[in-house]
MILOGU-595189 format. One record per residue: x, y, z of N, C-alpha, C, O, CB in turn; residue in one letter. Coordinates in pm, whole numbers, plus 50000, padded with zeros to 5 digits. Glycine has a CB too. Example, Ala and Ser with C-alpha at 12.3 -4.5 7.8 and 13.67 -1.06 7.14 Angstrom:
513194943150780512304955050780513204967050780514244966850846511314955350905a;512854977550708513674989450714512905000350787513415011450804514084994050572s;
This chain:
715561296288452715261305488341716401315588327716831321588425713901312888364m;716881317288203717961326888177717371339288110716511338188022719071320588088r;717841351088151717281363388094717611364487946716821370087869717811375688170f;718761359287905719151360187763718151352687675717981356087557720571354587743v;717501342487731716491335287652715301344287619714731343287510716021322687729d;714921353187714713821362587688714201372287578713391375387490713461370287817l;715451377087582715921386487479715871379887342715411385787244717361391387510i;716341367587336716391360487207714991357587154714751358487034717181347387221e;714061354187243712681351887199712081364387138711481363987030711811347087316k;712241375487206711661387887154712411392587031711801398386940711671398787262k;713711390387026714481393486904713921386086783713861391386673715981389986922r;713501373686806712991365186700711471366286683710851357886619713361350786726d;710881376786742709481380186724708531369786785707431367486734709171381786578r;708981363686891708131354086962707531360787085708091370287138708951341487002m;706391355787129705721361487246706321355987375706651344087384704211358487241a;706451364787474706891360487606705701355187684704591360087668707581372187682l;705921345287768704851339987852704671348987974705521357188005705161325387895t;703541347088042703271354388166704371351888268704791360988338701911350388223k;704831339288277705871335688373707191342488339707921346788429706061320488376e;707501343588211708751350088170708711365088201709701370888244709001347788021e;707571371188178707451385488207707541388088357708171397688400706111391088151i;706891379388436706971380688582708411378888630708861385988720706051370388650l;709121369388570710531367188602711341379788574712171383988656711101355188522f;711101385888458711801398288419711591409388521712551414988574711331402988281w;710331412488549710031423788638710501421088780711111429788843708531426688637i;710231409088831710591405788969712101406688990712561412689087710101391689004d;712861400688899714321400588916714951414288887715991417588944714941389988825h;714321422088801714871435388773714661444688892715571451988930714231441388647y;713471444388952713211452689069714151448989184714571457589261711741451289114v;714471436289196715381431689303716841434589272717711432289356715211416789325k;717121439689152718501442789115719301430889069720531431189070719191449189229g;718611420189029719281407688992719481406188842720071396388796718501395989044e;719001415988764719211416188619719851429588585719331439988626717861414088539v;720961429688511721641442388482720881450888380720121445788298723041439588430p;721121463988388720461473288297720721469888150719831471188066720931487488325d;721951465388119722271463387977721421452187917721091452687799723771460187959y;721061441987997720211431387944718761436087929718101432987830720281419088036q;718281443688028716921448888017716821458787901715801459187832716491455688149v;717871466687879717881475987765717751468487634717051472987543719171484387766s;718421457287625718361449287503716951443887480716451443887367719361437687510s;716311439287588714941434287576713981445587537713101443687453714491427787707l;714141457287599713291468587567713411472487420712401475387355713641480587656l;714651472687366714821476087226714161465787136713601469287032716311477387191m;714231452987174713571442587095712051444687096711381442086996713921428587150a;711511449387209710071452287218709711464287131708681464087063709651454887364i;710561474687132710321486387046710261482086900709411486786824711421497187067v;711151473186860711241469086720710181458886680709671459186568712611463286692l;709831449686772708961438486736707611438386807706761430086775709671425786764n;707411447286903706121448686967705821437787069706631428987096705051448686864g;704601438687125704071428587217702601426687181701921436087139704251432787368m;702101414487199700671412387174699871416387297700431420287400700401397687137n;698541415587285697681420187394697911412387523697911418187631696221419087353a;698111399387512698331391087631699641394887701699691395687824698351376287593e;700681397287622701961401487681701821414987751702361416987860703051402287572e;701091424287688700951437687745700191437187878700551444087973700231447087647t;699141428987884698401427388009699291421088116699291425388231697141418687987v;700051410888077700941404188173701991413788227702321413588345701611391988109a;702531422288139703531432088182702891442188278703491445688380704141439388060l;701701446888245701001456388332700771450388471701021456988572699651460588269t;700301438088476700031431488604701291429488686701301431688807699351418088581m;702371425488618703641423388689704151436488746704641436888859704691417188595a;704041447288669704481460388717703581465288831704081470388931704491470488602m;702261463788814701311468188917701611461589050701561467989155699871465088873m;701921448689046702151440989169703581441689220703951434489312701771426689146n;704391450389159705781451589205705901460089331706971460789391706641457789094s;704801466489373704811474789493703441475289556702661465789545705291488989460g;703141486389622701841487889690700691488089590700811493589481701831500589775d;699581482189629698331483189554697271488189651696971481689752697931469189490v;696691499789622695711505789712694401497889710693911493889604695451520289673f;693841495789828692531489689843691541500689884691551505389998692551477989949d;690701504689789689761515589814688341510389839687371517789823689751525289696l;688221497789876686891491889894686101498590006684881497490010687021476989922s;686791505490098686091512190208685511525690166684801532090243687031514090326r;685811529990043685171542189991683811538189935683701529189852686061549189881i;682771545189980681411541989938681191546389794681581557389755680391548690031q;680571537689717680231541189580681321537689481682351531889516679921555789571g;681081541389356682031538689247683111549389248682821561289245681301538189109i;684361544989252685491554389251685941556789108686221547289034686671548989338k;686021569589068686441572788932687771580288934688051588089024685361581288860v;688561577588833689881583888820690031588388675689341583488586691031574088862d;690931597588654691171602788520692681604288499693411607988591690441616488499k;693121601288379694541603088347694671610188213694001606688116695281589388344h;695531620188210695861626988085697281623288046698171622188132695711642488099s;697501621287917698861618387871699731630887866700891630287825698821611887733t;699181642087908699991654087926699941663587809699691659587695701401650387953g;700191676187838700171686287734700481699787794700771700887913698831686487662g;700431709987713700771723587755699491730687801698531731787725701461731387639v;699501735387926698341742087982697251732588030696101736588046697761751287881g;697611720088054696621709988092696411710088243697121703488318697061695888045d;695401717788285695061718688428693711712188455692991716088547695051733488475k;693371702188371692011696488371691581691188507690441693388548691941685288271t;692461684088578692061677688705691601687888808690761684788893693221669588762s;692141700088802691801710288901690341714688890689761719388988692711722288884l;689751713188773688341716788753687471704288747686381703988804688171725088625v;687951694288678687171682088659686871675188791685731670988814687931672488567l;687871673888880687671667289008686561673689091685641666689133688951667489087g;686611686889115685541693289193684161692589127683161690689195685891707689216p;684101694188993682811693488924682181679688940681001678488975682971696888776m;682961669488914682441655688919682071651989062681051645489085683481645788863v;682901656189159682601653389299681351660789345680531655289419683781657189389a;681191673289301680011681089338678731674989281677651676889335680161695589289a;678881667589169677721660989108677401647589174676421641089140677961658888959a;678251643389271677941631389348678851619589331678651609389396676611627189315g;679871620589244680801609489224681941610089325682161620389389681361609589080a;682671599089338683841598389426685101598389339685321589289259683781585589518k;685931608689356687141610189277688351607689366688671615789453687211624289210v;689011596389344690191592589421691361592189325691481582889245690001578789494a;692231602289332693231603989226694641605189281694901612289378692901616289144k;695551597989216696981599989239697561606689116697271602689003697711586389269m;698371616989139698951624489028700451625689046700991623289154698311638389016s;701111629488938702561630788942703011645188930702221654388910703171622688831g;704321646788945704941659788923705381660688778705531650688709706141661889019r;705591672988733706001674888596707511674088580708261678188669705501687988544g;707941668988466709351669588427709341673888281708941666288193710111655688448l;709791686288256709711691388120709101705188118709431713688202708921682088031g;708191707488021707761721187994707081728088111707431739488142706851721287877h;706111721888178705481728488293705231718188401705451706288381704161735588252t;704761722788516704531713788628703381704188603702541706288516704271721788752g;703371693388681702251684188678701151689088771701261699788831702711670088717g;700091681088782698951684788867699391687789010698921697389071697911673688868t;700291679689063700761681689200701481695089215701261702189313701701670089242i;702331698489119703051711289124702061722989120702251732989191704051712489006d;701031721789040700051732589029699311734389161699111745689208699061729788915k;698901723189220698201724089349699121729589458698661736989545697681710289390l;700391726289454701331731089556701651745889541702321751689627702611722989549e;701191752189432701331766789423700311773789512700381785989530701191771389277s;699351766189566698421771489667699121770489802699491759389841697041763689667i;699321781389875700061780990002699521770490097698311769790122700021794690069p;700411762290151700051752390252699551739090198699491729390273699021757990338g;699201738390070698641725990016699671714890022700831716789983698151728089871f;699261703190071700191691890076699541679490015698321677790020700641689090221h;700371670989958699891659489882700211646289951699921635589898700491659489743v;700831646990070701211634890141700101630990238700031636290348702561636790215e;699261621790198698221616290284698471601390301698921594690208696801618990226l;698191596190420698231581790438697041575690365696111582790326698221577990589t;697071562590347695951555990282694671558190361693611560090302696231541090266e;694771557990495693601560390580693051574390559691841576190544693951558290727e;693931584390557693491598290537692871600090399691871607090384694671607890554q;693471593790299693001594590162691571589190153690691595690096693931586690068f;691341577290208690021571090205689011579490281687891581490234690091556890264i;689391584290398688491592590480688081605190407686911608990408689161596190613k;689031611690342688731624190272687791621890154686851629590132690011630790223q;688031611190077687151608389963685751605190012684771609489951687701596789877v;685631597690121684311594690178683591607290225682381608490209684441584990294n;684361616690283683731628490343683401639390242682311645090245684621634090449e;684341642390151684061653490058684031649189911683731657189823685101664290075i;684341636389885684211631289749685421633289660685391629489543683061637489685g;686491639189713687641642389628688921642989707688991649389812687421655689557l;689951636089657691311637589709692281635389593692081626589510691591627489826a;693321643589590694391641989490695711641689566696071651389634694381653689382i;696431630789555697691629389627698821625789532698591621689418697561618689737i;700031627389580701211623489504701361608389505700861601589595702471630089560g;702041603289403702241588889395703201584189504704271589989524702771584989256q;702801573589573703631567589677704941562689617704981558089503702881555989746s;706011563789696707311558789650707271543789625708061538489548708411561989753a;706331536989692706231522389677705171518289576704871506389562705921516189812q;704601527989505703611524789402704341521789271705011530589216702601536489384l;704231509889223704811505289096706301509089084706671516688994704021511188977v;707151504089173708581506989162709201501989031710181507588983709331500889279p;708601491488974709121486388847709051496988739709961498188656708341473988803a;707981504888738707831515188636708891525988653709431530988554706431521388642d;709191529688777710211539988799711551535688741712231543488674710351542988950k;711931522988767713201517988715713181516888563714131520888496713531504388777k;712101511388511712021509388366711961522588291712591524088187710811500988332l;711181532188344711051544788272712391552188267712751557788164709981553688337y;713111552088378714421558788380715351552388277716131559288212715051557988520a;715271539288264716121532288167715661535188024716491537587936716111517188193l;714351534788000713841537687866714221551687822714511553987704712321536087863r;714211561087916714491575087884715891576987828716111585987746714311583588008d;716841568787871718241570787829718701560387727719881560187690719151570287950v;717781551787683718181541487585717351542087456717391532887375718051527687647t;716611552987439715851554587315714721544587300714361540987188716761553487198g;714151540087412713101529887405711771534687465710981526687513713551517287477t;711551547787461710281553087511709121550487415708061546187460710411568187537v;709271552887283708111552487194707691538487150707841534787034708391560587072p;707151530687243706571517587211705241516787283705191517587406707541505687252a;704161515087210702831515687271702641505387383702061508887485701781513587164i;703101492887370702941483587483703651488487610703161486387720703461469787445p;704811494887594705551499887710704871512187769704801513587891707001503187669l;704381521087684703681533087732702381528987802702091533787912703371542887615i;701621520087740700331515987794700491508887929699741511588022699601506787696a;701471499987939701661492688066702181502088174701841500288291702641480988046s;702991511888138703491521688234702341529588294702251530888417704511531188168s;701471534988210700351543188258699351534688336698941538288446699641549988139i;698951523388278697881515488338698311508288465697481505988553697361505388238m;699571504788477700011498388602699811507788719699431503488828701501493988592s;700081520688699699901530588806698421533188832698001534188948700621543788770k;697631534388726696201536988744695521525288816694681527388903695521539388607k;695871513088779695261501388840695711499688984694921495689069695591488888760l;696981502589012697491501489150696831511889240696751509989361699011503189153a;696371523089181695741533689260694351529889308693821536389398695671546289179a;693741519489249692571513389310691191517789267690211512789321692661515489448g;691061526989171689721531489132688981520889051689581511988991689831544589052s;687651522189049686801512788977686681516288829686521507488744685421512289039d;686751529188798686571533888661687661544088628688061551988712685161540088642a;688121543588504689231552188462688871558888330688451552188235690551543888447i;689021571988324688891579288199690271583788156691021589688234687921591488214l;690611580988031691911584787975691711596187876690891595387785692591572587905l;692471606887894692491617887798693811616687722694871620787770692341632187869d;693731610787603694931608087524695071619187420694231620787332694871593987454v;696141626687432696311638687350697231635887231698091627087235696871650187435k;697021643687126697871642487007698201656486957697501666186986697171633986896y;699291657486880699631670286819700971675486866701751668386929698571680386848g;701231688086835702541694186859702941693987006704111691987038702551708386808d;701971696087096702301696687238702101683587311702081683487434701481706987303g;701961672487237701681659487299702741649387261703541651487170700291654487256a;702741638287334703701627587305703341620587174704211617387094703731617287420f;702031618287153701571612087029701341623186926700571632486952700281603687051m;701961622186813701911633086716700641632986631700191643486585703111632386626q;700051621186609698871620186522697691614186599697881606786695699191611686397t;696451617386557695301611386623695271596286609694781589186697694021617186568p;695791591286497695801576786476696661569786581696281559286633696301573586335q;697831575486610698701569586713698071570986851698201562086935700101576286711r;697391582086875696711583887004695601573587022695421568187131696121598087014a;694871570786915693811560586921694421546786946693871538987024692991560386790i;695531543986883696201530986904696601529287050696401518587109697451529886813e;697161539787109697541539287251696301537887339696281529787432698351551887290l;695271545687310694041545187391693421531287388693011526087491693031555587341a;693361525187270692771511787259693571501587340692991492587401692711507487112k;694891502987339695721493787417695431495187566695341485187638697221496287390a;695281507687614695031509887756693621505787796693411500387904695261524587791m;692651508287708691271503987735691211488787746690541483487835690311508987624i;691911481987657691931467287660692501462187792691981452687850692761461887542s;693561468487840694161464587968693181466988082692931457988162695481472287993i;692631479188089691741482788199690491474088205690151468788310691341497288188g;689821472688091688601464588088688921449888114688131442788177687891465987952n;690081445388067690491431488090690751428588236690721416988277691721428388010g;691001438888315691241437188458690051441988542690191444788661692501444488500m;688891442888477687661445588550687411460088585686571462988670687651437788672g;688131469288521687911483588546687211489688424687611487388310689261490888576r;686191497388450685471504188342686391515088287686621525288352684101510288393n;686921512888168687931521888112687461527587979687111520187887689281514488093t;687471540887970687091547787847688131558387815689011561287896685671554187860r;688031564187695689041574187654688421584687565687471582187491690211567387582a;689001596587573688751606887473690081610087407691131609787471688101619887536i;690031612987279691221616787203691101631787178690181636187109691351608687067i;692031639687232691881654287224693111660987162694231655987172691621660087362s;692851672287100693871679587024694771687887115694291694987203693201688586921d;696071686887092697041694887166698001701687067699201702687091697841685987268m;697441706486955698251713986860698381728586900699171735986841697661712986720n;697601732887000697801745687065697541743487214696871733787250696851756887005e;698051752087301697851749887444696381749087482695531755087416698501760987523p;696081741587587694711740387637694421752287727695141754787824694511727087713l;693351759687697693091771887771694081782687733694661782387625693141769287921g;694271792287824695161803487796696401803787882697441808887839694421816387813n;696331798388004697431799488100698381787688090697971776188076696881800488242a;699691790988099700751780888103701661784788219702351794988212701561780187965i;701671776888324702421780488444701561777588566700341777988557702841795388442g;702161774588677701471767988787700401776388856699221772788849702451763788888n;700751787488921699741795888985698801801988881697611803788908700411807089067a;699321805088762698481810588655697411800588614696271804388586699351814288533l;697771787788612696791777388575695781775188687694611772188660697501764288542e;696211776488811695261775688923694241786988912693041784788930696011776289060v;694711799088882693801810388866692811807888752691631811088765694581823288839k;693291802188642692391799288530691391788288567690241788588524693201795088405e;691831778588647690931768188694689831774288781688661770588769691701757288773a;690201783588868689221790388953688221798288868687021797788893689921799789054i;688721805388768687831812588675686831802888611685641805888599688641819888565d;687321791188570686471781388503685421775988598684281773788557687321769788448t;685781773888724684811769288823683741779888851682661776688901685521765588953l;684051792488819683061803288830682301805388699681501814688687683751816288872h;682561796788599681881798088471682491808388379681861812688283680461801488493g;683731812388408684371823088330685681818388267686571826488242684631835188419e;685791805488241687031799988186687061800588035686061803687971687211785988231g;688221797487975688341797187829687401786887767687101776587826689801794087788p;686941789887648685941781587582686431767287559685701757687587685551787687449e;687671765687510688161752187480688331743887606687991732087608689471752987403d;688881749987710689091742887836687761738787899687621727487947689901751587934f;686801747887900685481744887955684831733387879684211724587939684601757287950t;684961733587746684371722887665684991709387699684281699287706684561725887515a;686301709087720686961696387749686511690687884686241678687894688481698187748l;686431699187987686041693788118684591689088118684241679688190686251704388227v;683751695388038682361690788028682291677187959681541668388002681511700987951l;683061675487852683071662687780683621651487871683031640787881683931663687651e;684751654387936685381644188021684501641188143684311629588179686781648888067a;683981651688204683141649988322681881642088293681431634188376682771663388380g;681311644088175680091636788138680361621788131679521613788174679551641888003a;681491618088078681841603788072682051598288213681591587288244683121601587986i;682741605888299683011601188435681721599388515681601589988593683931610988506m;680761608388496679491607088568678701594888519678001588488597678641619788550l;678831591588392678191579388342678921566988396678281557088430678191579188187q;680241567588403680981556388460680631554188606680601542888655682491558788446q;680351565288677680021564488820678541561488844678101560788958680391577488889a;677771559588735676341556688744675541568088808674481565888866676121543888823k;676081580288796675361591988846674361596788741673281601788775676351603488882i;674711595188614673831599088503673861587988399674881581488379674251612788440a;672711585888331672671575088232672791579888088672841571687996671391567288248d;672841593088067673071598387932674061609987939674261616088045671741602987867t;674661612787826675601623987818674901637187845675451645987912676281624387679e;673671638687795672931651187813672651653787961672841664988009671621650787734e;672191643488032671921644988175673201648188252673201656288345671261632388231k;674291641588213675561643688282676041658088263676471664488359676621633888230a;675971663088141676421676788115675541686888187676021697088237676431679587964k;674251684088193673341692988264673701693588413673701704288473671881688488246s;674011682088471674441681588611675711689588632675821697188729674661667088655l;676671687888542677951694888555677771709988544678351717588621678941689988448l;676971714188447676721728588433676081734288558676371745488599675841731488311r;675181726488619674501731388740675491732988855675301741688940673361721888780s;676541724788861677531726288969678321739188954678821744789052678481714188971t;678441743988830679091756888806678131768288842678481777788912679561758188658i;676911767088792675921777888809675551779988956675371791388998674661774688729e;675431769189034675031770889174676211772489269676041774089390674201759089218d;677441772089213678631774389294679141762189370680131763089441678361785189392g;678461750689355678851738989434680201733289390680931727789473677791728189424s;680551734489261681851729489215682981737689276683991732189320681931729789061a;682811750789279683841759289340683961756589489685061755689542683541774189315f;682831755289557682861752489701683501738889729684151737089831681441753089761e;683311729389638683961716189652685471717789639686231711289710683421706189546k;685901726489548687341729089531687901735289659688991731589704687601738489410f;687171744789717687621751189841687731740789953688711740690027686641762489882v;686731732189965686741721890069687901712190050688541708190147685411714290070a;688161708589928689271699589893690611705889928691471699389988689221695989743f;690791718489890692041725489921692241726590072693331723990124692051739589857v;691181730290141691251731890287691571718490354692371718090448689931737490342k;690961707690307691191694490366692641690190353693141682590437690291684190299a;693331694890249694731691190229695691702390270696811703290220694961687490083q;695221710890364696101720690426696281733590350697051742290394697391714790447g;695601735090237695781747090156695051759090212694121757790292695311744390017g;695471770890169694911783590214693621786390136693671790190019695931795290195d;692481784490200691191786590134691011801190093690371804089992690041782390226a;691581810590171691471824790136692141827790002691681836189925692081833590247d;693251820689975693951822889848693151817689730693301822489617695331816189850a;692291807789755691431802689650690251812289629689851814789515690921788489686v;689711817489738688601826989725689061840489672688291847689609687911828889860r;690321843789697690891856389648692191853089574693271854389631691151866589765q;692091848789447693251843789373694401853689359695531849789329692821839589238p;694111866589382695211876389377696231873789487697341879089482694651890689390e;695871865689587696801862289694697771851089654698761848689723696031857989818k;697491844389541698411834289492699681840889440699701852889412697761825889381l;700731832989428702021838489385701901845889253701241841189160703061827189372a;702541857589246702531865189122703961869589090704761871889180701591877589131s;704251870788961705601874188916705881889088937704971897188950705781870488768a;707161892488940707571906488960707181915088839706841926788854709081907388984r;707241909088720707001916888598705981909888509705891897588508708321919188521f;705211917888435704341912588329704661920588203704461932688200702801913488367v;705141913788100705531920087975704631914887863704391902887853707021917387943t;704151923987780703291919887668704131917787542704961926187507702181930587642e;703901906487475704501903987344703481908187241702411902087232704931888987326l;703791918487162702791924187071703021919786927704131916386887702801939387080v;701941919886850702001915886709702701926586626702471938486642700591913186654a;703561921886536704281930986446703581932186312704071939086222705721926186425k;702451925686298701691925786172700231922786205699911918486316702261915286069e;699361925186109697961921586129697641909186048698341905885952697021933286090e;696561902386087696171890086018695411880986112694661885686199697401882785963g;695601867986094694921858086177695941847986229696921844686162693801850886096y;695691842986351696561832686405696271819586333695171814086343696361831086560i;697261814686259697101802086186697481790086273696821779786270697951802186058r;698561791686351698991780786438699791786286555700351797186548699831770386360s;699811778586662700611781786781701401769186817700811758586837699711786786902i;702691770286825703531758686855703511755987005704241762087083704991760886805k;702631746587044702401744087186703661739787259703951744887368701331733487202a;704411730587200705601725687270706641736587287707321737187390706191713887195m;706791745287187707741756387200707331765587315708181769987393707821764387067d;706041768487325705571776987436705831770287570706231776887666704071780087421l;705611757287577705871749987700707331750587740707671752487857705441735687686g;708201748787642709651749287668710091763187713710911764587804710431745087543t;709531773487649709881787287686709371790587826710031797887901709301797187583l;708191785287861707681787187998708591780288099708831785488208706231781788010a;709091768488063710031761388150711291769788172711821770188283710411747788089m;711751776488069712961784688081712731796688172713681802088229713421789387943e;711471800888185711151811588282711201806388426711361814088520709761817388253l;711071792988441711051786888573709761779588604709571774988717711271797288677g;708851778488505707551772088528707621756888523706651750188559706561776888426a;708741751288479708881736788471710271732488510711101740688551708561731788330g;710541719588497711831713888536712541707988415711951700388339711651703188645r;713801711588398714631704688298715191691888358715401681988287715781713788249a;715451691888491715901679988562715051678388688714371687788730717421680988598t;715081666488747714271663888865714661672788982713861675189073714401649288906k;715901677788980716381685889092715941700489083716041707789182717891685189099e;715471704688967715081718688950713901722389039713011714289063714731721388803d;713921734789088712831739889171711921748689085712391757689016713381747889294v;710631745889089709671753489009709351766789076709181767389198708381745388987i;709261777288996708771790289041707281790689009706911791488892709551802188973n;706401790189111704961789289082704371801589016703301800888956704221786689209p;705071813089025704481825788981704621828288831703811835488773705111837089055a;705621822388768705961826288631705201817988528704681807288558707461824988608v;705171823188405704531815888297704001825188190704401836788181703401807388351g;703091820088110702541827387996701021826888000700431816988042703071821487863l;700391837687955698941837787938698651842487795698971853787757698231847188044v;698061833487717697751836687577696591846487569695581845087638697421823887498l;696751856487484695681866087458695031864087321694011870087290696211880287468n;695661855387240695111851787110695281836787090696291830887128695821859686995k;694251830587028694301816286998694101814386848693811823886775693211808487079k;694261801986803694161798886660692801803386605691751800786665694371783786636v;692851810086490691631814686423691251828886455690411834686386690511805786458g;691841834786560691451848286600692181858986520693311856986476691711850186748q;691511870286502692091881486427693071889086515692871890486636690971891086375k;694141893886452695191901286522695411914586452695621914986330696521893086528v;695361925386528695721938586475697161941686514697701935886607694751949486529e;697761951086442699121955386473699171960286618698331968186662699581966586375l;700181955586692700431959086834699451952886933699481956087052700381974086850n;698571943886885697771935986978698691927187061699721922587012696711927386902d;698331924787187699121915587270698791901187232697631897087235698841917987421s;699831893687197699661879487168699691871387297698941861787313700761874687072l;700581875387388700761867787511701301876987620702131885687593701711855687489v;700841874987742701361882087858702411873087924702131861687959700211885887960s;703611878487941704731870787997704871874588144705121886188177706061873587919i;704711864888232704861866988376706251862088415706511849988410703721859588458h;707141871188454708541867288474709151874788592708711885588629709361869988347h;710191868688650710911874888761712271880188720712841888588789711091864888874d;712791875388608714121879288560713991886188424712981884488355715061866888550l;715001893988384714951900588253714811890588139715291879288149716201909188232p;714181894688031713971886087915714991889487808715181901187774712531887687860l;715641879387753716621881787648715911883887514714791879087495717631870087638s;716561890887423715971893087291715821879887217714871877987141716821902987209s;716761870687238716681857487174715441849887222714721843887143717961849087203k;715191850387353714031843487409712751849587353711811842387318714041844287563w;712691862787345711511869687292711291866387145710151864787100711641884887312l;712391865487069712271861786927711721847686913710891844986825713651862886858d;712171838686998711671824886993710191824287030709431816586971712491815887087e;709791832387126708381832787164707541837887048706491832287018708181841687289l;708001848586983707231854086870707121843886757706091842886690707881867086819y;708201836386735708201826386628707261814686656706971806786566709611820986608a;706771813586779705821802986813704421805786756703571796886750705741801286965s;704191818186714702891822086657703051823886506703941830986459702361835286723f;702181817286431702151819186286700951827886251699811824086276702091805386210e;701221839586192700161848886155700071849586003701081851885936700421863086216i;698861847585948698671847885803697541857385768696781861585855698381833785749t;697431860585641696401869685594695031863085593694001869485615696731874885455r;695021849885566693751842685558693391836585692694261831685764693811831885450e;692111836885724691661831385852691801816285852691401809585757690211835485881q;692371811085960692551796585974691371790686050690761797286134693871793286046a;691051778286019689971771286087690551763386204691531756086188689201762085989k;689931764686319690371757086436689941742486421688851739586373689791763186568r;690831733486463690481719386463689521716386578689511723286680691741710586472q;688731705986559687841701686669688691697286787689691690286770686891689986623a;688291701386908689061698087027689021682987055690051677087088688521705787148l;687841676887042687701662587067687671655386932686771657486851686401659487150i;688671646986909688761639586783687891627086786687261623586686690201635886754y;687871620286902687101607886912686861604587059687571609287148687841596186842a;685831596187082685581590487215685551575487201684901570087111684251595787276k;686241568787288686341554087279685831547687406685831535387418687801549787252l;
């Protein structure tokens, strides 16, 4: 088999066979196919697509390119959740403890952030002592004992995706739904859970700009997951403004703790209840959405969700005192308020701009080598639809270094204030 034959088939809009896709992935991981040929094939896929059978075959080949976790020794149904990412998305920090406190088993692998803010792992590592390196034995033991573990992705988990994603990133071949779906699902399936909930985001702060494209991606991933025997569902959620109020690692941990105490932002609380209700149904803990939500609310009211978070943090070496007393978490040297120069209503907030500005404070990474400052970030004091008076604080800036006037101007430009009140979009666009 010649690799150029695969390129020519896809160039001519023909489907690749399972054997051809396996040949591609196997030989590329071994270093036997050059980047320039794989780049050509990827561009042909971006232009001409892949059918459902090809996408499943690609996912399977990538999944089997490295370690595949066997979680059969964990008692009960294992549930996992994946978000396509967004600004202020600290969902796993609340969702995991709530769902585990309600009786489900949450076995999750998460990644680090590259871009506007840290990933789930970076946020957890802002808790002193917290570590994400567990052996498979430790991971299984912890989920069996307390119902929840979140670890970093193994270096040997889906090595094909690491190579392919790095190549796609520099060859303009990222935006292809079959490639995105196989990248995400190969990692989720290799992680070993029985059920997967996908939170596919759309809007200014998301990879998918429209709900229609988000639905297209979600359907592709659901088809892959269900086709491989995993109960896979999705919610389509809005990311045209940041989720919750906090953007930045320790700040988001503090907001997660507030939410576990029942004092979190309305939009963030609503999302974790919606997502958690689906996960509890997938885990066969509840048979209706109403029962599931009632269970989740009770874990907040009786404190069991927060205590589950404390137990989880402690099990992974984190400082439980810092969780019980969040003021002990990292804090910035300065807090500066950005105030409104006019009165009116918040019409829109540019989520991606806020994420980028938070990254420039040190809350995220522009390159893989960058070191995150857990203390810095932004806390929104106004959201879309809210009234603003002159000199009201729009956002609290947590920073360690002086702020330039240019940076402050860009931050102010992220808020659109109008005379007429704007209507907030529904947070959940669809459930699939």
